[in-house]
N, C-alpha and C positions, 0 to 999 in steps of 0.2 A: 503493500500496501502506499501509494506515496503521501506527502506532507507537504500540504498547502504551504507557498513561499514564505511564510507571516507564519507559519511555524516556526519552520523550518529557522523561520529569524530566532522567532522566537526562547530556541530553544538553544541557540549559540550566544544570545544577547546570557542567558541564566547562564550560562557555565565561565563565559567571563566571569559572571559577578562568584561564581563560588568554586574562584581556579585559585590551584593552593597560594599565586601571591596577593588573592585580592581580601584573602584573609587569612594568613601566618599570624597568628598569636601574636595580640594584643605588646604583651610586653619581651616577647622576642623580639618585635620590631619594633618600637621604643631603646630597649634594651644597648643597638645597632646603635644607635645615636651619641654613647659616650666612647664607642669607635673607631677609629685615624681614618677620615678618606669617607662616611661619609656623608651628601649634603640626601637636605628638604627638598621639596616640591613642591609646594603648598598651592593649592587654586582658593584666590581673595572668594575671601564670606560670599553669604547672602547677598544676591545686589541682582534684585527688578527687572529681567527686562526697561526702557528705557528708548532718549531719543534718541536716534542713529549713529552713529564714531565714521569720525574719519578720516588716518595715517595724516593727517598737518592741524588737527584740529590744538587750539590753545588748553595746556591739561593739565593747568593755573586753572582752568572756568567749570567747579566741579556742576554747575549748571547743567552744561552742554555732553553731560554723561550719564552713561549709568550708575547709579552710584548704592552702598549701603543698604542697603533698610533695616528696622531695627531691630530684630531679628538676625543675621548679619555681623549685627556690631557684637549682643552676644554672643550669634556664636565664636568670632576671632582674640571673644573675650574671652570664651571654654579654653580653646587654640594654647593660650600662650598659663591661662591658668594649667592645664594640665602639664606644660612643660615644667615648672613650680614642684608641679605634681613630684615625677620623673627625676629632679631635682637641676633640672638644667633650666636657672637664671639668669643666665643669658647665652647668644646669639651672636651671629653677622645675620642680620635683614636689608636686604633687597630687591626690591618691587620695582618695576615697569609705572612708566611714568601717570599710572590710568592712575584715583583720585579713590577705587574699588578697592589695588592694591596695596597702596600707598599706607586706606585704614584697614588695612588687613592685619598690617607692619605693623602700625603704630600701639592695636591697642593690643596687640601682644605682651607688650610689652616684660623685652624683651631684648633692648638697647637699639639702640640709634641706623636708621629705617635707610638706604643709600637708592638712590633712583639711578635705575639701569636699564635705559632703552631698548636695549636685546631682547625684553624681555616682555618689550612694550605688544599685547596686540593684535595678532597678522590673523586673515582670514584666509578658512583653511583653501579658497578661491582663490591667493594669489602662491602659492607654490615658491613661485620662487625667493622672496621677499620673505614667508616664514621658514623656506632656508637660510635663508640667512642669517637669519635670525636666528635658527636654529642655531646654524656656526657658529657665533657670535659671542652664544649660550652657553656650549659649549667650553668656546679658549676660556671664558672668565675660569667657568665651573673649574679650568684645569690648570688658570691661578690658587686655585683658591690651599688657601694654608695643609694636607691629611689634622691635627690636633684640630679648626677651627671649624665647630658649628654651622653650618649658613640656614638656612633657609629666601628660595626664592620663592616670593606668591608673583604671581604671575596668570597665566589665562588659558584653557579648558585646549586652543589651537598650538599655542606654542608650546605645554606640557607633552599634551600626544607630540608634537612632530619633538621631544630635546626625547622623554623615552620611550616614545610606544605605549605607555597611559594614560588613559581617559578618565576624567578625575574628577569625582561634583564635588563642587562651592564648599568649599573650606574644608575639604578632603585631600590627604599629602603622600605623595609615592617619597618612600625613602633606598636614595640611591648613589650607588658607587658607581669609578673605570674599571676597567679590569684590562688588564697585561698589555692587551694589545692598543684600550680605551678605543672603546667601547660602554657603554653604561649598562646600568644593569637592575635592574627597578628586580629591592633587596624586601621587599610588602609595603602596604601602603598605612596606611592612619584613618578613621574616623575617629575624632570627637562630637559625641551628641549633645 
């Protein structure tokens, strides 16, 4: 019996959700953050749909961007609280120039936030620009000292291009570079 394509897609989607990477024990994934060489990729907290955005907009003007709502702000604070609960009181924070990523990083209260244009949102419909942003992001990641825990706050399309993982708002992927220079996803963390 052949399954309709929608059912096949649902089965594939569910298998991705329950993959071993997606559900490695939270404590084990958090423990990796205390080991050298691991980097956190964080999709910004919840930001409901808003005005259309362009690559050349004024990044300082939050009124023309999607922004965190109260649930997103609370989520960002909980993420920071969870880091501190796990004994991580400080981290290097770098975020795209969009207001929602900067606010997510600031509300975590783990340290000063560096704006990193390479993390700016690039849409999947622009593969050349996305490849360029991915290359710049990976170059930056390779300069991070192994013993310096760093959290990069970006967007779903950028993170997917960097690490091949699709994150929900406020979800994190813990990654490292293998010996060949490829990014390995060690696990995912969702803070309720």
